[in-house]
C-alpha positions as CSV (number, residue, x, y, z in Angstrom):
1,L,17.8,-9.9,-28.9
2,K,14.4,-8.8,-27.6
3,S,12.5,-12.0,-28.4
4,Q,14.6,-15.1,-27.9
5,T,13.3,-18.3,-29.4
6,V,16.3,-20.6,-28.9
7,K,17.8,-22.2,-25.9
8,P,19.9,-19.7,-24.0
9,P,23.4,-20.9,-23.1
10,R,24.1,-21.2,-19.5
11,C,25.8,-18.2,-18.1
12,G,28.8,-17.7,-15.8
13,F,30.9,-20.3,-14.2
14,R,28.4,-23.1,-14.7
15,S,28.9,-23.1,-18.4
16,A,32.6,-24.0,-17.9
17,M,31.9,-26.5,-15.1
18,S,28.8,-28.2,-16.2
19,D,30.1,-31.7,-15.3
20,W,29.9,-31.2,-11.6
21,T,27.3,-28.4,-11.1
22,P,24.5,-29.4,-8.8
23,F,22.0,-27.2,-10.6
24,I,19.6,-28.4,-13.3
25,D,19.5,-26.8,-16.7
26,P,16.3,-24.7,-16.8
27,D,15.6,-25.8,-20.4
28,Q,15.0,-29.4,-19.1
29,L,12.3,-28.2,-16.8
30,T,8.5,-28.0,-17.3
31,N,6.8,-24.7,-16.5
32,P,5.6,-26.0,-13.0
33,Q,9.1,-27.2,-12.3
34,L,10.6,-23.9,-13.5
35,L,8.2,-22.1,-11.2
36,F,9.3,-24.2,-8.3
37,F,13.0,-23.5,-8.9
38,T,12.2,-19.8,-9.4
39,A,10.6,-19.7,-6.0
40,V,13.5,-21.6,-4.4
41,Y,16.2,-19.5,-5.9
42,G,14.3,-16.3,-5.1
43,Y,13.8,-17.4,-1.5
44,V,17.5,-18.2,-1.1
45,L,18.5,-14.8,-2.6
46,F,15.9,-13.1,-0.4
47,S,17.4,-14.9,2.7
48,A,20.9,-14.0,1.6
49,A,20.0,-10.3,1.2
50,G,18.5,-10.5,4.7
51,M,21.6,-12.0,6.2
52,L,23.8,-9.3,4.6
53,S,21.5,-6.7,6.1
54,D,21.2,-8.3,9.5
55,G,24.9,-8.9,9.7
56,S,25.9,-5.4,8.9
57,E,23.2,-4.0,11.2
58,L,24.6,-6.1,14.0
59,L,27.9,-4.2,13.7
60,L,26.0,-1.0,14.5
61,L,26.1,-2.3,18.1
62,V,29.9,-1.9,18.0
63,P,30.4,1.8,18.7
64,S,33.8,2.0,17.1
65,L,32.4,0.6,13.8
66,A,28.9,2.2,13.8
67,G,29.9,5.2,11.8
68,L,31.7,3.2,9.1
69,I,29.0,0.5,9.0
70,G,26.1,2.9,8.7
71,S,27.5,5.2,6.1
72,V,29.6,2.8,4.0
73,V,29.1,-0.9,4.6
74,L,25.3,-1.0,4.7
75,P,24.9,0.8,1.4
76,V,27.5,-1.4,-0.3
77,L,26.1,-4.7,1.0
78,G,22.6,-3.6,0.0
79,A,23.7,-3.3,-3.6
80,V,25.6,-6.6,-3.7
81,P,22.7,-8.9,-4.7
82,D,21.8,-6.7,-7.7
83,G,25.4,-6.3,-8.6
84,M,25.9,-10.1,-8.7
85,M,22.8,-10.5,-10.9
86,V,24.3,-8.0,-13.3
87,L,27.7,-9.7,-13.2
88,F,26.5,-13.3,-13.7
89,S,24.2,-12.3,-16.5
90,G,27.1,-11.2,-18.6
91,L,29.6,-14.1,-18.0
92,G,28.2,-16.7,-20.3
93,S,29.1,-17.4,-23.9
94,D,25.9,-15.6,-25.1
95,A,26.4,-12.6,-22.9
96,Q,24.9,-10.2,-25.4
97,N,21.5,-11.9,-25.1
98,Q,21.6,-13.0,-21.5
99,V,22.7,-9.6,-20.1
100,S,19.2,-8.4,-20.6
101,V,18.4,-10.3,-17.4
102,G,21.0,-8.1,-15.6
103,V,19.5,-5.0,-17.1
104,G,16.1,-6.0,-15.9
105,A,17.4,-6.6,-12.4
106,L,19.1,-3.3,-12.3
107,A,16.2,-1.3,-13.7
108,G,13.6,-3.2,-11.7
109,S,15.5,-2.8,-8.5
110,T,16.1,0.9,-8.9
111,I,12.5,1.7,-9.9
112,M,10.9,-0.6,-7.4
113,L,13.0,1.0,-4.5
114,L,12.0,4.4,-5.6
115,T,8.2,3.7,-5.9
116,M,6.8,1.0,-3.7
117,P,8.7,1.5,-0.5
118,W,8.4,5.3,-1.0
119,Y,4.6,5.1,-1.1
120,L,4.5,2.6,1.8
121,A,6.7,5.0,3.9
122,I,4.3,7.9,3.3
123,L,1.3,5.6,4.0
124,G,2.7,4.4,7.3
125,G,4.3,7.7,8.5
126,R,1.7,10.2,7.3
127,V,0.2,12.8,9.7
128,D,-2.4,15.5,9.2
129,I,-1.3,18.5,7.0
130,V,-2.6,21.8,8.3
131,G,-1.7,25.0,6.6
132,G,0.9,23.3,4.5
133,E,2.7,21.9,7.7
134,C,2.7,18.4,9.0
135,Q,1.3,18.1,12.5
136,Y,4.0,16.1,14.4
137,T,3.5,17.9,17.7
138,K,0.3,18.7,19.6
139,P,-0.8,22.3,19.2
140,K,-1.2,24.3,22.4
141,N,-4.9,24.8,22.0
142,A,-5.6,21.3,20.9
143,S,-8.2,19.2,22.7
144,D,-7.4,16.0,24.6
145,S,-8.7,13.9,21.6
146,W,-6.0,15.3,19.3
147,A,-4.1,12.8,17.3
148,K,-1.4,13.0,14.7
149,L,-3.6,11.4,12.1
150,R,-7.3,12.2,11.9
151,N,-7.8,13.1,8.2
152,K,-8.3,10.5,5.6
153,G,-7.8,12.4,2.3
154,W,-5.1,12.1,-0.3
155,F,-3.8,15.6,0.0
156,D,-4.5,16.6,3.7
157,T,-2.2,13.9,5.1
158,G,1.5,13.3,4.4
159,V,5.0,13.5,5.7
160,K,7.6,16.2,6.1
161,A,10.8,16.2,4.0
162,G,14.2,17.0,5.4
163,G,17.7,18.0,4.3
164,P,19.1,14.5,3.7
165,I,16.2,13.8,1.3
166,A,17.0,16.8,-0.8
167,T,20.8,16.0,-0.6
168,N,20.4,12.4,-1.7
169,G,17.9,13.5,-4.3
170,K,20.5,15.7,-5.9
171,L,23.1,13.0,-5.7
172,M,20.7,10.6,-7.4
173,L,20.1,13.1,-10.2
174,L,23.8,13.5,-10.7
175,T,24.6,9.8,-10.7
176,S,21.7,8.9,-13.0
177,C,23.5,10.9,-15.8
178,L,26.2,8.2,-15.8
179,F,23.9,6.1,-18.0
180,L,24.3,8.8,-20.7
181,I,28.0,8.1,-21.0
182,I,27.2,4.9,-23.0
183,Q,23.8,5.8,-24.2
184,V,24.8,8.8,-26.3
185,P,27.6,6.9,-28.1
186,A,25.2,4.0,-28.6
187,Y,22.8,6.3,-30.3
188,I,25.6,7.5,-32.6
189,A,26.6,3.8,-33.2
190,H,23.0,2.9,-34.1
191,S,23.0,5.6,-36.8
192,T,26.5,4.6,-38.1
193,Y,25.8,0.9,-38.1
194,P,22.1,0.5,-38.8
195,E,22.3,-3.2,-39.8
196,C,23.4,-4.1,-36.2
197,S,19.8,-4.0,-35.0
198,S,18.9,-6.6,-37.6
199,G,21.7,-9.0,-36.5
200,N,24.6,-8.1,-38.8
201,A,27.5,-9.7,-36.9
202,K,30.1,-7.5,-38.5
203,Q,28.4,-4.3,-37.8
204,C,27.5,-5.4,-34.3
205,A,31.2,-6.0,-33.7
206,E,32.1,-2.6,-35.1
207,A,29.5,-1.0,-32.9
208,A,30.8,-2.8,-29.9
209,G,34.4,-1.6,-30.7
210,F,33.1,2.0,-31.1
211,E,31.4,1.9,-27.7
212,K,34.3,0.0,-25.9
213,V,36.2,3.1,-25.0
214,F,33.1,4.9,-23.6
215,S,32.4,1.8,-21.5
216,I,35.7,2.1,-19.7
217,V,35.2,5.8,-19.3
218,G,31.8,5.1,-17.8
219,A,33.2,2.5,-15.4
220,V,35.9,5.0,-14.1
221,A,33.2,7.7,-13.7
222,C,30.9,5.3,-11.8
223,L,33.7,4.2,-9.5
224,F,34.7,7.9,-8.9
225,L,31.1,9.0,-8.0
226,F,30.7,5.8,-6.0
227,C,33.7,6.9,-3.8
228,V,32.4,10.4,-3.7
229,Y,29.0,9.2,-2.5
230,L,30.5,7.1,0.3
231,Y,32.7,10.0,1.3
232,I,29.7,12.3,1.6
233,Q,27.8,9.7,3.6
234,A,30.8,9.1,5.9
235,T,31.3,12.8,6.6
236,Q,27.7,14.3,6.5
237,A,25.4,11.4,7.5
238,N,26.3,11.3,11.1
239,Q,22.8,12.0,12.3
240,E,21.3,9.4,10.1
241,T,23.9,6.8,11.1
242,A,23.4,7.6,14.8
243,A,19.7,7.2,14.5
244,K,20.1,3.8,12.8
245,A,22.6,2.7,15.6
246,V,20.2,3.8,18.3
247,R,17.3,1.9,16.7
248,K,19.4,-1.2,16.4
249,R,20.7,-0.9,19.9
250,V,17.2,-0.6,21.4
251,A,15.9,-3.5,19.3
252,A,18.9,-5.7,20.3
253,I,18.4,-5.0,24.0
254,Q,14.7,-5.6,23.8
255,S,15.1,-8.9,22.0
256,G,17.9,-10.0,24.4
257,E,20.7,-10.1,21.8
258,V,22.8,-7.9,24.0
259,T,22.7,-6.2,27.4
260,L,22.9,-2.5,28.1
261,A,26.5,-2.8,29.2
262,G,27.3,-4.9,26.1
263,A,25.8,-2.3,23.8
264,C,26.9,1.0,25.5
265,K,29.9,0.5,27.7
266,E,32.5,0.6,24.9
267,M,30.8,3.8,23.6
268,I,31.2,5.5,27.0
269,T,34.8,4.3,27.4
270,A,35.7,5.6,23.9
271,A,34.1,9.0,24.7
272,S,36.1,9.2,27.9
273,K,39.3,8.5,26.0
274,R,38.5,11.3,23.6
275,R,37.9,13.7,26.5
276,G,41.1,12.6,28.1
277,G,39.8,11.3,31.4
278,S,38.0,8.5,33.1
279,A,34.2,8.1,32.6
280,E,33.6,8.6,36.3
281,A,35.7,11.8,36.4
282,L,33.9,13.2,33.4
283,L,30.6,12.4,35.1
284,E,31.5,14.4,38.1
285,S,32.9,17.3,36.1
286,G,30.0,17.5,33.7
287,S,32.4,17.5,30.7
288,R,30.9,14.4,29.1
289,D,30.8,14.1,25.3
290,P,27.5,15.6,24.1
291,G,27.1,13.1,21.2
292,T,27.6,10.1,23.5
293,V,25.2,11.5,26.1
294,A,22.6,12.0,23.3
295,A,23.1,8.5,22.0
296,L,22.7,7.0,25.6
297,T,19.7,9.2,26.2
298,D,18.0,8.0,23.0
299,T,18.8,4.4,23.8
300,L,17.3,4.7,27.3
301,K,14.3,6.8,26.3
302,P,11.8,4.0,25.2
303,F,12.6,2.0,28.3
304,F,12.1,5.0,30.6
305,M,8.8,6.1,28.8
306,Y,7.4,2.6,29.1
307,Y,7.4,2.8,32.9
308,D,6.5,6.5,33.1
309,T,2.8,5.6,32.7
310,D,1.6,8.8,34.3
311,N,3.8,11.0,32.1
312,S,5.4,12.6,35.1
313,K,8.8,12.4,33.5
314,S,10.1,10.5,36.6
315,I,10.2,6.9,37.9
316,D,10.3,5.4,41.4
317,R,12.6,2.9,42.9
318,N,10.7,-0.2,41.8
319,E,10.2,1.0,38.3
320,F,14.0,1.6,38.1
321,R,14.6,-2.0,39.1
322,Y,12.3,-3.2,36.3
323,I,14.0,-1.0,33.8
324,M,17.4,-2.4,34.7
325,R,15.9,-5.9,34.2
326,D,14.5,-4.9,30.8
327,L,18.0,-3.5,29.9
328,G,19.4,-6.9,30.5
329,E,21.3,-5.9,33.7
330,K,20.0,-8.7,35.9
331,S,23.3,-9.5,37.6
332,C,23.1,-6.5,40.0
333,T,21.9,-7.1,43.6
334,Q,19.0,-5.3,45.0
335,E,21.4,-3.6,47.4
336,Q,23.5,-2.3,44.5
337,L,20.5,-1.0,42.6
338,S,19.1,0.7,45.7
339,E,22.5,2.4,46.2
340,L,22.5,3.6,42.7
341,F,19.0,5.0,42.9
342,T,19.6,6.7,46.3
343,K,22.7,8.4,44.8
344,A,20.8,9.6,41.8
345,D,17.7,10.8,43.8
346,T,19.1,14.2,44.7
347,S,15.8,15.6,45.8
348,K,15.2,12.7,48.1
349,D,11.6,12.3,47.1
350,G,11.8,8.7,45.9
351,Q,11.7,9.8,42.2
352,I,14.4,10.3,39.6
353,S,14.0,12.3,36.4
354,R,15.1,11.1,33.0
355,D,18.2,13.2,33.1
356,E,19.0,11.8,36.5
357,F,18.4,8.3,35.2
358,V,20.8,8.9,32.3
359,E,23.5,10.2,34.7
360,L,22.8,7.1,36.9
361,V,23.3,4.7,34.0
362,W,26.5,6.6,32.9
363,G,27.9,6.1,36.3
364,Y,26.8,2.5,36.4
365,L,28.5,1.7,33.1
366,S,31.6,3.5,34.2
367,N,31.9,1.3,37.2
368,H,30.4,-1.8,35.7
369,Q,33.4,-4.1,36.3
370,E,33.8,-3.0,39.9
371,M,30.1,-3.7,40.6
372,L,30.5,-7.2,39.1
373,S,33.5,-7.8,41.3
374,A,31.6,-6.7,44.4
375,K,28.7,-9.0,43.5
376,E,31.0,-12.0,43.3
377,E,32.1,-11.4,46.9
378,K,28.6,-11.8,48.3
379,K,25.5,-13.8,47.7
380,V,23.4,-12.3,44.9
381,D,19.9,-11.1,45.7
382,P,18.6,-11.2,42.2
383,V,16.5,-8.5,40.5
384,P,12.8,-9.5,40.2
385,K,11.8,-11.0,36.9
386,A,8.6,-9.1,36.4
387,A,7.3,-5.6,36.0
388,N,3.9,-3.9,36.2
389,G,2.1,-6.1,38.7
390,A,4.9,-8.6,39.1
391,E,6.3,-9.8,42.4
392,D,8.4,-7.2,44.2
393,E,9.2,-6.0,47.7
394,D,5.7,-4.6,48.2
395,G,3.7,-7.7,47.4
396,G,3.0,-10.6,45.1
397,G,1.9,-10.7,41.5
398,E,2.0,-12.7,38.3
399,E,5.2,-13.4,36.6
400,D,5.9,-11.4,33.4
401,E,6.2,-13.4,30.2
402,E,8.9,-11.2,28.7
403,E,11.6,-13.1,26.9
404,E,14.7,-13.9,28.9
405,M,18.3,-13.1,27.8
406,P,19.9,-15.8,25.7
407,E,22.1,-18.1,27.8
408,D,25.1,-17.3,25.6
409,L,25.0,-13.6,26.4
410,C,23.5,-13.1,29.9
411,D,26.6,-14.1,31.8
412,L,29.1,-12.6,29.4
413,S,31.1,-9.4,30.1
414,P,30.5,-6.4,27.9
415,E,33.8,-7.1,26.1
416,E,32.9,-10.7,25.5
417,Q,29.4,-9.6,24.2
418,Q,31.1,-7.3,21.7
419,K,33.3,-10.2,20.5
420,R,30.2,-12.4,20.1
421,I,28.4,-9.7,18.2
422,K,31.3,-9.3,15.8
423,M,31.5,-13.1,15.2
424,R,27.8,-13.3,14.5
425,A,27.9,-10.3,12.2
426,L,30.8,-11.7,10.2
427,W,29.2,-15.2,10.0
428,K,25.9,-13.7,8.6
429,M,27.6,-11.4,6.1
430,G,30.0,-14.2,5.0
431,M,27.2,-16.7,4.6
432,G,24.9,-14.2,2.8
433,T,27.7,-13.3,0.4
434,L,28.4,-17.0,-0.3
435,L,24.7,-17.7,-1.0
436,V,24.5,-14.7,-3.4
437,L,27.6,-15.9,-5.3
438,I,26.3,-19.4,-5.6
439,F,22.7,-18.8,-6.5
440,S,22.8,-15.6,-8.6
441,D,24.1,-17.6,-11.6
442,P,21.3,-20.2,-11.7
443,A,18.7,-17.5,-10.9
444,V,19.8,-15.6,-14.0
445,D,19.4,-18.8,-16.1
446,V,15.9,-19.4,-14.7
447,L,14.7,-15.9,-15.4
448,S,16.2,-16.1,-18.9
449,Q,14.4,-19.4,-19.5
450,W,11.1,-17.8,-18.6
451,G,11.7,-15.4,-21.4
452,V,12.2,-18.3,-23.8
453,N,9.1,-20.2,-22.6
454,L,6.8,-17.2,-22.7
455,N,8.4,-15.8,-25.9
456,I,9.0,-12.4,-24.3
457,N,12.1,-10.4,-23.5
458,P,13.6,-11.8,-20.3
459,F,14.1,-8.1,-19.3
460,Y,10.4,-8.0,-18.3
461,V,10.7,-11.2,-16.2
462,S,13.8,-9.9,-14.4
463,F,12.3,-6.4,-14.0
464,V,9.4,-7.8,-12.0
465,L,10.8,-10.8,-10.1
466,A,14.4,-10.0,-9.4
467,P,13.8,-7.0,-7.1
468,F,11.5,-8.9,-4.9
469,A,14.2,-11.4,-4.2
470,S,17.0,-8.9,-3.5
471,N,15.0,-5.9,-2.1
472,A,11.8,-7.2,-0.6
473,S,13.0,-6.5,2.9
474,E,13.1,-2.8,2.0
475,L,9.4,-2.8,1.5
476,V,8.8,-4.1,5.0
477,A,11.5,-1.9,6.6
478,A,10.2,1.3,5.0
479,Y,6.7,0.8,6.2
480,S,7.4,-0.6,9.7
481,Y,10.0,2.1,10.5
482,S,7.7,4.9,9.2
483,L,4.9,3.8,11.7
484,K,6.8,5.7,14.4
485,K,5.3,8.8,12.7
486,T,8.2,11.2,13.4
487,S,9.9,13.5,10.9
488,S,13.3,11.9,11.7
489,T,12.2,8.4,10.9
490,I,10.6,9.4,7.6
491,V,13.7,11.3,6.6
492,I,15.8,8.3,7.2
493,S,13.4,6.0,5.3
494,L,13.2,8.1,2.2
495,S,16.8,9.2,2.1
496,T,17.9,5.6,2.4
497,L,15.8,4.7,-0.7
498,L,17.4,7.5,-2.7
499,G,20.8,6.4,-1.5
500,A,20.1,2.8,-2.7
501,A,19.3,4.3,-6.2
502,C,22.7,6.1,-6.0
503,M,24.4,2.8,-5.3
504,N,22.7,1.1,-8.3
505,N,23.8,4.1,-10.5
506,T,27.4,3.7,-9.4
507,F,28.3,0.3,-8.0
508,C,26.0,-1.8,-10.2
509,L,26.4,0.3,-13.3
510,A,30.2,0.1,-13.0
511,I,29.9,-3.7,-13.1
512,F,27.8,-3.4,-16.2
513,Y,30.3,-1.1,-17.9
514,V,33.1,-3.5,-17.1
515,L,31.1,-6.3,-18.8
516,V,30.5,-4.2,-21.9
517,F,34.3,-3.6,-22.1
518,W,35.4,-7.1,-21.2
519,K,32.9,-9.1,-23.2
520,Q,32.8,-6.5,-26.1
521,L,29.1,-6.1,-26.0
522,Y,27.2,-3.4,-27.8
523,W,24.6,-1.3,-26.0
524,A,21.1,-2.2,-27.1
525,F,19.1,-1.0,-24.1
526,T,18.0,2.5,-25.1
527,A,14.4,2.0,-23.9
528,E,15.5,0.6,-20.6
529,T,18.1,3.4,-20.1
530,L,15.6,6.1,-20.9
531,T,13.1,4.5,-18.4
532,I,15.6,4.4,-15.6
533,V,16.8,7.9,-16.1
534,L,13.4,9.5,-16.6
535,V,11.9,7.8,-13.5
536,Q,14.9,9.0,-11.4
537,W,14.6,12.5,-12.8
538,F,10.9,12.7,-11.9
539,I,11.4,11.4,-8.4
540,G,14.6,13.3,-7.9
541,F,12.8,16.5,-8.8
542,V,10.0,15.7,-6.3
543,A,12.6,15.0,-3.6
544,V,14.5,18.2,-4.2
545,T,11.6,20.7,-4.6
546,R,9.0,19.5,-2.1
547,N,9.0,20.2,1.6
548,V,5.9,18.1,2.2
549,F,5.0,14.8,0.5
550,S,1.2,14.2,0.6
551,L,-0.3,10.7,0.3
552,G,-1.5,11.8,-3.2
553,A,2.1,12.6,-4.2
554,G,3.1,9.2,-2.9
555,L,0.5,7.6,-5.1
556,M,1.8,9.4,-8.2
557,V,5.3,8.1,-7.3
558,L,3.9,4.6,-7.0
559,C,2.3,4.8,-10.4
560,M,5.7,5.2,-12.0
561,Y,6.4,1.5,-11.5
562,P,3.7,0.2,-14.0
563,I,4.3,3.2,-16.2
564,A,8.0,2.3,-16.4
565,I,7.1,-1.2,-17.7
566,A,4.6,0.2,-20.2
567,F,7.1,2.8,-21.4
568,V,9.8,0.2,-22.2
569,W,7.2,-1.8,-24.1
570,I,6.0,1.2,-26.1
571,C,9.6,2.3,-26.9
572,E,10.5,-1.2,-28.2
573,N,7.4,-2.3,-29.9
574,K,5.9,1.0,-31.2
575,L,8.9,3.3,-31.5
576,G,11.3,0.7,-32.7
577,M,14.1,1.4,-30.2
578,D,16.9,-1.2,-30.0
């Protein structure tokens, strides 16, 4: 089992449909050719995982779906590539041997997500640690040269932990125990049927029969905790989901995927219905929904701060026009924008504060359709296309090179933009799922063939390579998002990684248990199981007990990745496990 020297049968559906499959048998390839196909399949699966992620994140722009998408759909789709690797590794005629590729994908994905992105998030988001506290805000007596990160040491810089990290850490510790449902009976079976490890077919069948009932119990337990995890996320992760939605909304507006009205009008309309009145009436009465106001404020904040160059917490009339242009609202006339600004400028000093700006935008979105109708009745005096030195009513300047709104969105109503977003999201998620289903099977064969060619357990090949095909985007996302250097962004980054481990412990492991039951496999992965569980217990203990993660602690977490591979090798080759 651990050192295959014969040609591995093709797995999954291709073994039954070999006459028409477009894929080449890996055993017919030379090592350079095998390397090429490994890269091709890996790239396709990497792209498919990205499409699943991008498609589901697009739905965060749909206010009515954002809560469901952020807490349920995103975690599930993130686990689909690994789950399919596990599934297809056990569908062939020689599933007992080939499933080691699926075990490698599951173990490698879980351990990689808990180590490399964890370290990168701390590296990118670290700030100075003074007196055991992370310095996210400027002290009152600090000099003008103060910065969040000035130290360079391993233990005087780090990040602050938060409640969601500890919560997800506890959930990960709980779900990691699901591996023991099959591992304990497998240990008993190993003692009862000792000749199974040496290839005795009869004893292997008897061991598989003994473990069969535990596999179905494990599958039910996994599905139960899978539902429990999603329920907890849906009911308690509102803050995290809201932060993800705001981040996606800002990025989509900045890139021109959607306008401000397309991203936020439905949100304000829904809030108005919940409050039982029109958005305009709620604006005047001051009884707006606090959550919606906070979401709108967070969405507008980066645009407002960009033009508040003197940090006066206010903007003038021209800066307001440029902000509306950056928000994609280029269909308003200068007369309409001037009227909006004048109404919001209650102090009549030619400046509006951020709170006044938020109220202005709320009113603008509430009357968006009426303003468009008024615009059509008169000739449009378009908003200038430039900011900060661009041509405006006070003089000339150079044209800004900022990217324009795509033609398929700039002239659409907010409702039509929402429809277009949903169509794009469904297309990306559908295409990503299709690619995963098509290419997971040949990818498993290629990884298994590497084990044959190199005369090593394909578990090691899959452990190293598979996670980078299905989860490489997490490495980039964890680092880039943490660069904001705020406590909220680091909490989201790290809690998301712990949540991904929970999904592997439930969703992917449930698939594994079903394979063990259906294909009547015996559990021969003691070393791999111990490694997965021990790594999760170590990192879970760190997540639950620490309030601050130093860069040195992050390095210790990172070291668990090579230690895990070495531990499996020692257990198998020195301790004789499996």
